[in-house]
C-alpha positions as CSV (number, residue, x, y, z in Angstrom):
1,M,-57.0,24.5,-24.3
2,K,-55.0,23.3,-21.2
3,C,-52.6,20.7,-21.2
4,P,-54.8,16.9,-20.2
5,N,-50.9,16.2,-17.9
6,C,-50.2,19.0,-16.2
7,G,-52.9,22.3,-17.0
8,N,-50.5,24.2,-18.5
9,E,-52.0,26.8,-21.5
10,L,-51.1,25.2,-24.6
11,L,-50.4,27.3,-27.7
12,P,-52.8,27.1,-30.6
13,G,-52.5,24.7,-33.1
14,A,-49.5,22.7,-31.0
15,R,-49.3,18.6,-30.8
16,F,-46.9,18.8,-27.7
17,C,-47.4,20.6,-24.3
18,A,-44.6,23.2,-24.0
19,G,-44.0,22.6,-19.8
20,C,-44.3,18.6,-20.1
21,G,-43.7,17.7,-23.2
22,N,-47.2,15.5,-23.6
23,Q,-47.9,14.7,-27.1
24,I,-51.9,16.3,-27.5
25,A,-54.7,14.5,-29.4
26,A,-55.5,16.2,-33.1
27,S,-59.3,16.6,-31.6
28,V,-57.9,19.0,-28.9
29,S,-55.6,21.1,-31.5
30,Q,-58.8,21.2,-34.0
31,P,-62.6,21.6,-31.9
32,V,-65.0,20.0,-33.8
33,N,-67.3,23.0,-34.5
34,Q,-64.8,25.1,-35.9
35,P,-65.1,25.3,-39.6
36,V,-62.7,23.7,-42.4
37,D,-62.0,24.3,-45.8
38,N,-62.7,22.0,-48.2
39,P,-62.3,23.4,-52.0
40,I,-62.5,21.5,-54.8
41,N,-59.6,22.0,-56.2
42,P,-56.7,22.4,-53.9
43,P,-54.0,25.0,-54.5
44,K,-50.5,24.0,-55.1
45,K,-48.2,23.0,-52.0
46,S,-45.6,25.2,-51.6
47,H,-41.7,24.2,-50.5
48,A,-41.0,27.2,-48.9
49,K,-44.4,26.7,-46.7
50,L,-43.4,23.5,-45.7
51,I,-40.0,23.7,-44.6
52,G,-41.2,26.5,-42.4
53,I,-43.9,24.1,-41.0
54,I,-41.3,21.2,-40.4
55,V,-38.9,23.4,-38.5
56,T,-41.7,25.0,-36.6
57,A,-42.6,21.9,-35.5
58,L,-39.7,20.5,-34.8
59,V,-39.2,23.8,-32.7
60,V,-42.7,23.0,-30.7
61,V,-41.0,19.6,-30.1
62,L,-38.1,20.7,-28.7
63,V,-39.4,23.3,-26.6
64,G,-42.4,20.8,-25.5
65,V,-39.7,18.4,-23.8
66,G,-37.5,21.4,-22.3
67,G,-35.8,24.3,-23.5
68,Y,-32.8,23.4,-21.4
69,Q,-32.6,19.9,-22.9
70,V,-32.4,21.1,-26.6
71,F,-28.2,21.5,-26.3
72,H,-28.1,17.9,-25.1
73,M,-30.6,16.4,-27.2
74,I,-28.6,17.4,-30.4
75,K,-24.8,17.2,-29.1
76,P,-23.8,16.7,-25.4
77,D,-20.9,18.3,-25.0
78,T,-19.5,16.3,-21.7
79,E,-16.7,18.9,-21.0
80,K,-19.2,21.0,-19.7
81,E,-21.2,19.3,-17.4
82,L,-21.0,19.7,-13.8
83,V,-22.6,18.3,-10.7
84,Y,-22.4,19.9,-7.3
85,V,-23.2,20.3,-3.8
86,K,-24.2,23.4,-2.1
87,D,-26.1,24.0,1.1
88,G,-27.1,20.6,1.0
89,R,-28.7,20.2,-2.3
90,L,-27.3,18.2,-5.2
91,Y,-26.9,20.4,-8.6
92,Y,-26.5,19.9,-12.1
93,T,-25.5,22.3,-14.8
94,G,-24.9,20.9,-19.0
95,N,-23.0,24.3,-19.2
96,M,-20.5,25.5,-17.1
97,D,-20.0,28.3,-19.3
98,K,-23.4,30.2,-18.8
99,E,-24.4,31.9,-16.4
100,K,-27.7,30.4,-16.3
101,D,-29.0,29.0,-12.5
102,P,-28.1,25.3,-12.0
103,I,-30.5,22.6,-11.8
104,E,-31.3,21.4,-8.4
105,V,-31.8,17.7,-8.6
106,Y,-32.4,17.0,-5.3
107,N,-32.6,18.9,-2.0
108,G,-31.1,16.9,1.1
109,H,-32.8,19.1,3.8
110,D,-29.4,19.7,5.9
111,D,-26.9,22.1,5.2
112,D,-24.5,20.0,6.5
113,C,-25.8,17.1,4.1
114,S,-23.3,15.5,2.1
115,F,-23.4,13.2,-1.0
116,N,-21.7,10.3,-2.3
117,A,-22.0,11.0,-6.0
118,K,-20.5,9.2,-9.1
119,L,-21.3,9.7,-12.8
120,S,-21.0,7.2,-15.3
121,K,-18.3,6.9,-17.9
122,D,-20.4,8.7,-20.8
123,M,-21.9,11.1,-17.7
124,K,-24.9,10.6,-18.9
125,Y,-26.7,9.1,-15.8
126,L,-25.8,10.3,-12.3
127,F,-25.7,8.3,-8.9
128,F,-25.8,9.9,-5.6
129,I,-26.4,8.6,-2.2
130,C,-27.5,11.6,0.4
131,D,-26.0,11.0,3.7
132,S,-29.0,12.8,5.5
133,D,-31.4,9.8,4.6
134,D,-31.4,7.4,7.7
135,N,-31.4,4.5,5.2
136,D,-28.8,5.7,2.5
137,R,-30.8,4.9,-0.2
138,L,-29.1,5.2,-3.5
139,Y,-30.9,7.2,-6.4
140,R,-30.0,7.6,-10.3
141,V,-31.0,10.3,-12.8
142,N,-30.6,10.5,-16.2
143,T,-28.8,14.0,-17.1
144,R,-30.1,14.2,-20.4
145,K,-33.8,14.6,-19.1
146,L,-33.4,17.4,-16.7
147,S,-35.2,20.4,-17.7
148,G,-35.1,23.7,-15.9
149,N,-38.4,23.1,-14.5
150,E,-36.9,21.5,-11.4
151,T,-40.9,20.2,-10.2
152,K,-40.6,18.2,-12.9
153,N,-37.3,16.9,-12.5
154,E,-38.9,15.0,-9.8
155,K,-40.3,12.1,-12.0
156,Y,-36.8,11.5,-13.1
157,I,-35.3,10.6,-10.1
158,E,-35.3,6.7,-9.6
159,E,-34.6,5.0,-6.2
160,I,-32.4,1.9,-6.8
161,D,-32.4,0.7,-3.1
162,S,-31.8,1.3,0.6
163,R,-29.3,1.0,2.9
164,V,-26.3,1.2,0.4
165,E,-22.8,1.1,2.2
166,A,-21.0,1.4,-1.2
167,Y,-21.4,1.2,-5.0
168,K,-19.6,1.8,-8.0
169,T,-20.7,2.5,-11.5
170,V,-21.1,0.1,-14.3
171,G,-20.9,1.1,-18.3
172,S,-24.1,3.8,-18.4
173,G,-26.4,3.8,-16.0
174,K,-25.4,0.3,-14.3
175,A,-24.0,-0.5,-11.0
176,L,-22.3,-3.0,-8.6
177,Y,-23.0,-2.5,-4.9
178,Y,-22.9,-3.5,-1.2
179,R,-26.2,-3.4,0.8
180,E,-25.9,-3.1,4.2
181,T,-28.0,-6.3,6.1
182,D,-27.9,-7.4,10.0
183,N,-25.6,-10.5,9.4
184,S,-21.9,-10.0,9.1
185,G,-21.1,-8.8,5.7
186,Y,-22.5,-7.0,3.0
187,D,-25.1,-7.9,0.1
188,F,-23.9,-7.7,-3.2
189,Y,-26.0,-6.3,-6.0
190,Y,-25.8,-5.5,-9.4
191,Y,-28.2,-2.8,-10.6
192,D,-28.7,-3.5,-14.9
193,G,-30.7,0.0,-15.5
194,K,-34.0,-1.8,-14.6
195,K,-33.7,-3.1,-10.8
196,P,-31.2,-4.4,-8.4
197,L,-30.5,-8.2,-8.7
198,E,-28.7,-9.8,-5.5
199,I,-25.5,-11.4,-6.5
200,D,-24.8,-12.9,-2.9
201,S,-24.3,-11.9,0.5
202,R,-21.9,-11.8,3.3
203,V,-19.8,-10.5,0.9
204,E,-16.7,-9.0,1.8
205,S,-14.6,-7.7,-1.0
206,N,-14.8,-7.4,-5.2
207,F,-12.3,-7.0,-8.0
208,R,-13.6,-6.5,-11.5
209,S,-12.0,-6.9,-14.7
210,G,-14.5,-6.2,-17.8
211,N,-17.5,-8.3,-17.6
212,I,-16.5,-10.3,-14.4
213,A,-16.4,-8.8,-11.2
214,Y,-14.5,-11.9,-8.8
215,Y,-15.8,-11.5,-5.0
216,L,-14.8,-13.0,-1.9
217,K,-17.5,-14.2,0.4
218,S,-17.3,-15.4,4.2
219,E,-18.7,-18.7,5.3
220,K,-21.5,-18.8,7.7
221,S,-19.8,-21.3,9.9
222,S,-16.4,-20.4,9.7
223,D,-13.3,-17.9,8.9
224,E,-12.8,-19.2,5.5
225,Q,-13.6,-17.4,2.5
226,I,-15.3,-18.3,-0.9
227,L,-14.2,-17.0,-4.1
228,C,-16.8,-16.5,-6.7
229,Y,-17.4,-14.3,-10.1
230,F,-20.4,-12.9,-11.4
231,D,-20.9,-12.5,-15.1
232,I,-22.5,-9.2,-15.7
233,D,-23.9,-10.0,-18.9
234,K,-25.2,-13.3,-18.3
235,K,-26.2,-12.4,-14.7
236,K,-24.8,-15.3,-13.5
237,S,-23.0,-16.0,-10.1
238,V,-20.6,-19.2,-9.7
239,E,-18.4,-20.0,-6.8
240,I,-14.8,-21.0,-7.5
241,D,-13.4,-22.6,-4.6
242,D,-12.1,-21.3,-1.1
243,C,-9.5,-18.4,-1.0
244,L,-7.0,-17.3,1.5
245,S,-6.2,-14.1,-0.9
246,V,-6.8,-13.6,-4.6
247,L,-3.0,-12.7,-6.7
248,D,-3.8,-11.5,-9.6
249,Y,-6.6,-11.5,-12.0
250,T,-7.7,-10.8,-15.8
251,E,-11.9,-11.0,-17.3
252,D,-10.6,-14.5,-18.1
253,E,-9.0,-15.9,-15.2
254,I,-7.8,-15.6,-11.4
255,L,-4.6,-16.6,-9.7
256,Y,-5.3,-16.8,-5.7
257,E,-4.1,-18.5,-2.3
258,K,-5.9,-21.4,-0.9
259,G,-5.0,-22.4,2.6
260,E,-3.3,-20.9,5.6
261,Y,-1.1,-17.7,5.8
262,G,2.7,-19.3,6.0
263,D,1.3,-22.6,3.9
264,S,-0.7,-21.8,1.3
265,D,-1.0,-23.6,-2.3
266,I,-1.8,-21.8,-5.0
267,Y,-4.4,-22.1,-7.6
268,I,-5.2,-20.3,-11.1
269,A,-8.8,-20.7,-12.5
270,Q,-10.3,-20.0,-15.7
271,T,-14.1,-18.6,-15.7
272,G,-16.1,-21.6,-16.6
273,K,-13.5,-24.3,-15.7
274,K,-12.3,-26.4,-12.8
275,P,-9.9,-24.4,-10.7
276,K,-5.5,-25.9,-11.4
277,K,-3.1,-26.0,-8.0
278,I,-0.3,-24.8,-9.5
279,I,2.1,-24.7,-6.2
280,S,1.9,-26.3,-3.2
281,G,3.4,-25.2,0.5
282,A,4.3,-21.7,-0.5
283,N,5.2,-19.8,2.8
284,N,4.5,-16.4,1.2
285,V,3.8,-14.9,-2.6
286,E,6.3,-12.1,-3.4
287,S,5.0,-11.2,-6.8
288,A,2.8,-12.6,-9.2
289,D,1.2,-11.9,-12.5
290,I,-1.1,-13.6,-14.9
291,A,-0.1,-12.0,-18.3
292,S,3.7,-13.3,-18.0
293,G,2.3,-16.6,-16.2
294,T,4.7,-16.2,-13.2
295,V,4.9,-16.7,-9.4
296,Y,8.0,-15.9,-7.4
297,Y,7.1,-17.2,-4.0
298,S,9.3,-18.4,-0.9
299,R,9.4,-21.1,1.8
300,T,11.0,-20.2,4.8
301,V,14.3,-21.6,6.2
302,D,14.9,-21.7,10.1
303,E,18.5,-21.1,11.3
304,K,19.8,-21.1,14.2
305,K,23.4,-19.8,15.8
306,T,24.9,-18.2,19.0
307,Y,25.1,-14.6,19.9
308,Y,28.9,-15.7,20.1
309,D,28.9,-16.0,16.2
310,L,28.1,-12.4,16.2
311,V,30.9,-11.2,18.3
312,E,34.5,-10.0,17.5
313,D,37.1,-12.1,20.0
314,P,40.3,-11.0,19.4
315,Y,41.2,-12.7,22.9
316,A,40.0,-16.2,22.3
317,G,43.4,-17.5,21.5
318,A,45.3,-15.8,25.0
319,D,42.2,-17.1,26.9
320,A,42.2,-20.7,25.5
321,G,44.9,-21.5,28.4
322,I,43.5,-19.7,30.8
323,S,41.3,-21.3,33.1
324,E,40.2,-20.8,37.0
325,P,43.2,-22.3,38.9
326,D,42.5,-25.0,41.6
327,I,44.2,-24.3,45.0
328,E,44.5,-28.4,45.5
329,D,47.2,-28.0,42.3
330,Y,49.1,-25.5,44.6
331,L,49.2,-28.0,47.6
332,T,52.4,-30.2,48.5
333,K,52.2,-32.8,51.4
334,T,54.1,-32.1,54.6
335,S,53.8,-33.4,58.2
336,A,52.1,-31.8,61.2
337,K,55.3,-31.3,63.4
338,S,56.6,-29.7,60.4
339,A,53.6,-27.0,60.1
340,I,52.9,-26.3,64.2
341,D,56.3,-24.7,65.1
342,N,54.9,-23.9,68.3
343,D,55.0,-26.7,71.1
344,Y,52.2,-25.5,73.0
345,Y,49.6,-26.2,69.8
346,Y,51.8,-28.8,69.1
347,E,51.2,-30.5,72.5
348,K,47.4,-29.8,72.0
349,Y,47.6,-31.7,69.0
350,R,48.9,-34.6,70.2
351,E,46.4,-34.5,73.2
352,D,43.3,-34.6,71.3
353,L,43.5,-34.3,67.4
354,Y,39.8,-33.5,66.5
355,Y,39.7,-30.9,69.6
356,F,43.2,-29.0,67.9
357,Y,40.9,-29.4,64.4
358,E,37.7,-27.5,66.1
359,H,40.0,-24.9,68.3
360,Y,43.1,-23.9,66.0
361,C,41.6,-24.7,62.6
362,Y,38.9,-23.1,60.4
363,S,37.3,-25.4,57.8
364,D,37.4,-24.6,53.7
365,D,33.9,-25.3,52.5
366,N,35.6,-25.1,48.5
367,T,37.9,-28.4,49.2
368,G,36.2,-29.7,52.3
369,M,39.6,-29.7,54.5
370,A,40.7,-27.9,57.6
371,I,42.9,-24.9,57.1
372,Y,45.8,-23.8,59.9
373,L,47.4,-20.6,59.7
374,N,50.7,-20.3,60.9
375,Y,51.8,-16.6,61.2
376,D,55.4,-15.5,60.3
377,H,56.2,-12.2,62.5
378,D,59.1,-12.0,61.2
379,S,58.4,-12.2,57.4
380,N,55.2,-10.7,58.2
381,S,53.2,-13.1,56.1
382,N,51.0,-16.0,56.6
383,I,51.6,-19.6,55.9
384,Y,48.4,-21.8,55.3
385,Y,48.4,-25.5,55.6
386,Y,45.4,-27.8,54.5
387,I,44.5,-30.5,56.3
388,D,42.9,-34.0,55.2
389,T,41.4,-34.0,58.5
390,N,39.8,-37.8,58.0
391,N,43.2,-38.8,57.1
392,D,45.3,-36.4,59.0
393,I,47.2,-35.6,55.9
394,W,48.7,-31.9,56.1
395,Y,49.3,-30.5,53.0
396,L,51.4,-26.8,52.4
397,L,49.9,-24.6,50.4
398,D,52.3,-22.1,47.4
399,S,50.6,-19.1,48.6
400,D,52.9,-17.0,46.2
401,A,52.1,-19.2,42.7
402,Y,48.4,-19.5,43.7
403,K,47.9,-15.6,44.1
404,I,49.9,-15.5,40.8
405,A,47.6,-17.8,38.9
406,R,44.7,-16.2,40.8
407,E,45.3,-12.7,39.6
408,E,46.0,-13.7,36.3
409,Y,42.9,-15.6,36.0
410,E,40.4,-12.9,37.5
411,S,42.0,-10.4,35.1
412,V,39.7,-12.5,32.4
413,S,37.5,-14.4,34.1
414,D,34.4,-11.8,33.0
415,R,35.2,-12.3,30.1
416,I,35.8,-16.0,30.1
417,E,32.6,-16.1,31.8
418,L,30.8,-13.8,29.3
419,R,32.0,-16.4,26.6
420,E,30.6,-19.1,28.0
421,E,27.2,-17.2,28.3
422,L,27.6,-16.2,24.6
423,K,27.8,-19.7,23.5
424,D,25.0,-20.9,25.3
425,T,22.4,-18.0,23.9
426,P,20.6,-19.2,20.9
427,Y,20.6,-16.6,17.9
428,E,17.8,-18.0,15.6
429,Y,16.3,-16.4,12.3
430,S,14.7,-16.7,9.4
431,V,15.5,-16.6,5.9
432,S,13.5,-17.8,2.1
433,D,14.2,-20.0,-0.5
434,L,12.9,-18.3,-3.4
435,Y,10.8,-20.4,-6.2
436,L,9.8,-19.3,-9.6
437,Y,7.2,-20.6,-11.1
438,T,6.8,-20.8,-15.2
439,S,3.4,-21.5,-16.8
440,K,5.5,-23.3,-19.3
441,G,8.3,-24.4,-17.4
442,G,7.0,-25.3,-13.6
443,E,8.3,-24.5,-10.4
444,K,12.3,-24.7,-9.5
445,K,14.2,-23.1,-6.9
446,A,15.7,-19.8,-8.0
447,A,18.3,-19.0,-5.1
448,S,18.6,-20.3,-1.3
449,S,19.0,-18.9,2.0
450,V,18.1,-15.2,0.7
451,S,17.0,-11.8,2.1
452,L,14.7,-10.8,-0.6
453,I,14.4,-6.7,-1.6
454,S,12.7,-6.8,-4.6
455,V,10.5,-9.1,-6.7
456,D,9.1,-7.9,-10.1
457,A,7.4,-11.3,-11.7
458,A,6.4,-9.5,-14.8
459,S,9.9,-9.0,-15.8
460,Q,11.2,-12.1,-13.8
461,V,13.9,-9.9,-11.9
462,A,14.3,-10.4,-8.3
463,F,17.0,-8.7,-6.2
464,Y,18.4,-10.1,-2.7
465,Q,21.1,-10.4,-0.3
466,K,22.2,-13.6,0.6
467,S,22.2,-14.9,4.6
468,E,25.8,-16.3,4.4
469,D,26.6,-12.5,3.6
470,I,24.1,-10.9,6.4
471,Y,24.8,-13.3,9.0
472,S,28.7,-14.4,8.9
473,G,29.6,-10.7,10.0
474,K,30.1,-9.6,13.2
475,V,27.9,-6.7,15.2
476,C,30.2,-5.8,17.8
477,S,33.5,-6.8,20.0
478,M,34.2,-8.6,23.0
479,D,35.6,-4.9,24.2
480,D,32.3,-3.3,23.4
481,I,30.2,-5.7,25.6
482,S,29.6,-6.7,29.4
483,Y,26.7,-8.5,29.5
484,V,24.9,-10.8,26.6
485,S,21.9,-8.4,26.3
486,D,24.1,-6.0,25.3
487,V,24.6,-7.5,21.5
488,D,21.0,-6.5,21.1
489,D,21.7,-3.2,21.0
490,Y,24.4,-3.7,18.3
491,L,22.3,-6.5,16.7
492,Y,18.7,-4.0,15.7
493,N,21.3,-1.3,14.5
494,E,23.3,-3.0,12.4
495,S,22.6,-2.0,8.7
496,N,22.7,-4.0,5.8
497,D,25.1,-1.4,4.0
498,N,28.3,-3.2,2.0
499,I,26.5,-6.3,2.1
500,P,26.4,-7.8,-1.7
501,V,23.4,-7.6,-3.7
502,Y,22.5,-10.3,-6.3
503,S,20.0,-10.1,-9.1
504,L,18.2,-12.5,-10.6
505,I,17.2,-12.8,-14.1
506,N,15.4,-15.0,-15.9
507,G,16.5,-18.0,-13.5
508,K,20.7,-16.7,-14.1
509,E,22.2,-15.0,-10.2
510,C,24.7,-12.3,-10.8
511,K,26.4,-9.9,-8.4
512,T,25.4,-6.0,-9.0
513,D,27.4,-3.0,-8.8
514,S,28.6,-1.8,-5.2
515,D,26.4,1.0,-5.0
516,M,23.7,-1.1,-5.1
517,E,24.8,-2.2,-1.4
518,E,23.3,1.0,0.2
519,A,20.7,1.4,-1.9
520,G,17.4,2.4,-0.4
521,N,14.7,1.7,-3.2
522,F,15.0,-0.5,-6.8
523,L,12.6,0.8,-9.2
524,L,12.2,-1.4,-12.3
525,S,10.6,-0.3,-15.5
526,E,7.4,-1.3,-17.2
527,D,9.4,-3.0,-19.7
528,G,11.8,-4.2,-17.0
529,K,15.1,-3.3,-18.9
530,T,16.0,-0.3,-16.5
531,L,16.1,0.1,-13.2
532,M,16.5,3.3,-10.5
533,V,18.5,2.6,-7.6
534,S,18.3,5.2,-5.0
535,C,21.3,5.6,-2.2
536,Y,21.4,8.1,0.5
537,N,24.4,9.5,1.2
538,I,25.3,10.6,4.7
539,D,28.0,13.2,4.6
540,S,25.7,15.0,2.3
541,G,22.5,14.2,3.7
542,K,20.6,13.9,0.5
543,S,20.2,10.6,-1.7
544,E,21.6,9.8,-5.4
545,L,19.7,8.6,-7.9
546,L,21.4,6.2,-10.2
547,A,20.7,4.4,-13.7
548,Y,21.2,0.5,-14.8
549,E,20.5,-1.0,-17.8
550,L,20.1,-4.4,-18.7
551,K,22.9,-6.0,-20.6
552,S,23.4,-9.0,-22.0
553,G,21.6,-10.6,-18.4
554,E,23.0,-7.9,-16.3
555,F,22.2,-4.7,-14.8
556,K,25.2,-2.2,-16.1
557,K,25.6,1.3,-14.5
558,L,24.6,3.6,-16.6
559,G,25.9,6.4,-14.5
560,S,24.4,9.6,-11.9
561,V,20.2,11.1,-12.7
562,S,20.4,13.0,-10.0
563,R,22.3,14.0,-6.3
564,D,20.2,15.7,-4.8
565,Y,17.1,13.0,-5.2
566,D,14.0,13.1,-3.5
567,Y,11.5,10.7,-4.8
568,G,9.9,9.6,-8.3
569,Y,8.0,6.9,-10.2
570,W,7.6,5.0,-13.4
571,D,4.9,5.9,-16.0
572,G,5.5,3.1,-18.4
573,N,9.2,3.7,-19.5
574,D,10.0,7.8,-18.5
575,F,11.0,7.9,-14.8
576,Y,9.3,10.7,-13.3
577,Y,11.2,12.5,-10.2
578,Y,11.6,15.6,-7.7
579,T,15.0,16.6,-6.7
580,D,15.1,18.0,-3.2
581,D,15.4,21.9,-4.7
582,G,11.6,21.2,-5.7
583,D,12.7,20.6,-9.7
584,F,10.5,18.3,-11.5
585,C,12.6,16.0,-14.0
586,V,12.2,13.2,-16.1
587,Y,14.4,10.3,-17.0
588,S,13.5,9.1,-20.9
589,K,16.0,7.0,-23.1
590,G,19.0,6.8,-21.3
591,K,18.8,11.0,-20.8
592,S,17.4,13.2,-18.1
593,K,15.8,16.9,-18.0
594,T,14.2,19.2,-16.4
595,V,10.8,19.5,-17.2
596,L,9.9,22.2,-14.6
597,K,11.3,24.2,-11.6
598,D,10.2,25.0,-8.6
599,V,6.9,22.9,-8.2
600,K,5.3,20.4,-5.9
601,D,2.7,18.0,-7.1
602,V,2.9,17.6,-10.4
603,V,0.7,15.5,-12.8
604,L,1.2,14.7,-16.3
605,E,-2.2,14.8,-17.7
606,K,-3.5,12.4,-21.1
607,D,-2.6,15.7,-23.4
608,G,0.9,15.9,-22.6
609,N,0.3,19.3,-20.4
610,Y,1.4,19.0,-16.7
611,M,-0.4,20.4,-13.7
612,A,1.6,21.6,-10.5
613,F,-0.5,22.2,-7.1
614,N,1.9,23.3,-5.3
615,Q,0.7,23.7,-1.5
616,S,1.8,25.5,1.4
617,A,2.1,24.2,4.8
618,D,-0.6,26.2,6.1
619,N,-2.8,26.0,3.0
620,S,-2.3,30.0,2.8
621,D,-0.9,29.9,-0.8
622,N,-2.4,27.5,-2.9
623,K,-1.0,28.0,-6.5
624,L,-2.4,26.2,-9.3
625,K,-0.5,26.3,-12.9
626,L,-0.9,25.1,-15.6
627,F,2.0,24.0,-18.3
628,A,1.1,23.5,-21.5
629,G,4.2,23.4,-24.0
630,K,6.5,26.4,-23.2
631,K,3.4,28.3,-21.3
632,E,3.4,28.7,-17.8
633,I,0.0,29.8,-16.9
634,L,-1.4,30.7,-12.9
635,V,-4.4,28.9,-13.3
636,D,-5.2,31.0,-9.5
637,R,-4.4,30.9,-6.1
638,D,-5.6,30.0,-2.7
639,V,-6.7,26.6,-4.2
640,N,-8.3,24.3,-2.8
641,D,-8.7,21.2,-5.3
642,Y,-9.1,20.8,-9.2
643,S,-10.4,18.6,-11.8
644,Y,-8.2,18.5,-15.5
645,I,-10.4,18.4,-18.3
646,N,-8.1,19.5,-20.6
647,E,-6.2,22.9,-21.0
648,T,-9.3,25.3,-21.8
649,R,-11.3,23.7,-19.2
650,I,-10.0,23.2,-15.3
651,V,-12.5,23.0,-12.5
652,Y,-11.4,24.0,-9.2
653,R,-12.4,25.2,-5.8
654,K,-11.3,28.4,-3.8
655,D,-12.1,29.3,-0.3
656,G,-15.1,26.9,-1.0
657,D,-16.2,28.7,-4.2
658,L,-16.3,26.6,-7.6
659,Y,-14.7,28.0,-10.6
660,V,-13.8,27.3,-14.0
661,F,-10.5,28.2,-16.0
662,R,-11.3,28.8,-19.4
663,G,-7.8,29.7,-20.5
664,E,-5.9,32.5,-19.6
665,D,-8.0,35.6,-17.5
666,K,-10.9,33.4,-18.6
667,N,-11.5,32.1,-14.9
668,R,-15.4,32.2,-14.1
669,R,-17.0,31.3,-10.6
670,I,-19.8,28.5,-10.8
671,D,-21.2,28.7,-7.5
672,R,-20.1,30.0,-3.8
673,D,-20.1,27.6,-0.9
674,V,-19.7,24.5,-3.0
675,S,-18.6,21.6,-0.5
676,D,-18.1,18.9,-3.7
677,Y,-18.3,18.4,-7.4
678,W,-18.0,16.4,-10.1
679,C,-16.9,16.5,-14.2
680,K,-15.7,14.8,-16.8
681,A,-12.3,14.2,-15.0
682,D,-14.2,12.7,-12.7
683,G,-16.8,10.6,-14.4
684,M,-15.3,7.2,-15.2
685,E,-15.5,3.5,-13.8
686,E,-13.7,3.7,-10.8
687,V,-12.1,0.5,-9.1
688,W,-13.1,-0.2,-5.4
């Protein structure tokens, strides 16, 4: 007999088709014309035979739904599941350890085709978009239903939607996604595992927390955005308010700005309730944290000085008594007869006064008077007479005194002129008044006229420098400049080194350690009790890492952690960092220790093991190492990328081939020429 569904030849007595799993009616498994035993006294039933029948039936059922699926139906091992792309085809295998051929899930019909694939957190569902599809269709397939008979797998591939731009998985088998439209923005959809539901249109971004997906959509007639949320369980969308930007959010409430950049109001909204304005007129939000109910924000203060305030002037006192000499101060009244010692000239003067002025004198534009020069042949010098021609009044110039005064002035005239230009050139700058809002205490000014360095709302800690310290200093001297514009060269090259740094802790201001004056980074632990500060040393060319501890409301210096610090980061309350020599270290509970030597790109995995991916500059010798306890294991060389599942299962690509590491000397090549892959290490709901 053949299966009425797929035409596969049926086993005698089979109740399920081994090809497609279709249930076979009893009339098919037992022909009508076949004689049936009908004894008067039926024999006693054998339990052993009954068990055998049950086992046989179970095997037939399992074979009928696809032998490849048996393992998954009994106990799925998500650590061994793998999805990858090769030659434009998407493949799935339920056990990457086995040599068995993987299942072809989808053929992109293009060797250069790439897939945007994601696995659900439970690994049960695979979502993917194939870029060779002109309409960018989003598909879903239940990996638990896939079988070795690839022709039968097509019916398990569900097309969710087309023109999908981006998506993320939600729970098991569900997804949020953007659908491209001809209008501005995108249509925002939710796929509940059965059908797509349009959430809203013109959506530009979204932020998901638990069962709530917040999103921003644009208005048709303006540049404003509207903040909304979508309740995934209730499949309900609600508009909250106009929104400039989202500051922080949880599943229950969201903190956001409304208004314009530089002048915004801050609101908090609980799901299902009317928004509440908590802050008005914030110029900039520095840090916000819903959990602690804290917001740090600033209001800008514009201040003005002159360029002269920035210049050291040691000559100001001496120059104060010097001014440009006025020639009239050096004139003494005399007579024409005393001035003109030549009888012929004097006679001409007597005959025609104005003719004399025109032919024997020259005019001085500065004073408006005429000048008569009497050259003294004996002393080889000139004697100058100034004449008020309107009144015919003659003056004798004290040339020697005027010359001395002039020379004295000219020696400083450029500096005096430059000084006046500096005083006339404004220097404008902006500083901030820092404000603190708490859900219990409301709003208060935390610090005035400061330049902010680092602010952490969760710990209520801020670091800053004061404008009075920054802008009161001189950037250069009068000896350093010739023009006003020269000040700019010193002004913009001036650093904030050696300027006091202040900390604000729970509203209390303290001056910090002097080492912080030259700090490059301020890194605060998650609990806010330990501070790491890096300072660059010009002489050594290296950075020093310093540790501080919060005690009695102040950060007290604990000491130097490393003198050749490269970079680092907090993981909870443990600080991991690299040295210039390539050592990977950790600072924990007041002590520092070297974890690994000569490594790069170290990752602390959830099980406490470390993975080090030492990539060379030309990618010619990329070493992937596993550090499990005291063991150092070389996973492989020339590695392109990897995914860590556990210490006995690491998936990686090498020269494009896909491998799995299963312990020392147990590397297995899964397939060749793999362009992308996904496994349990990647199987989690992503943040958009």
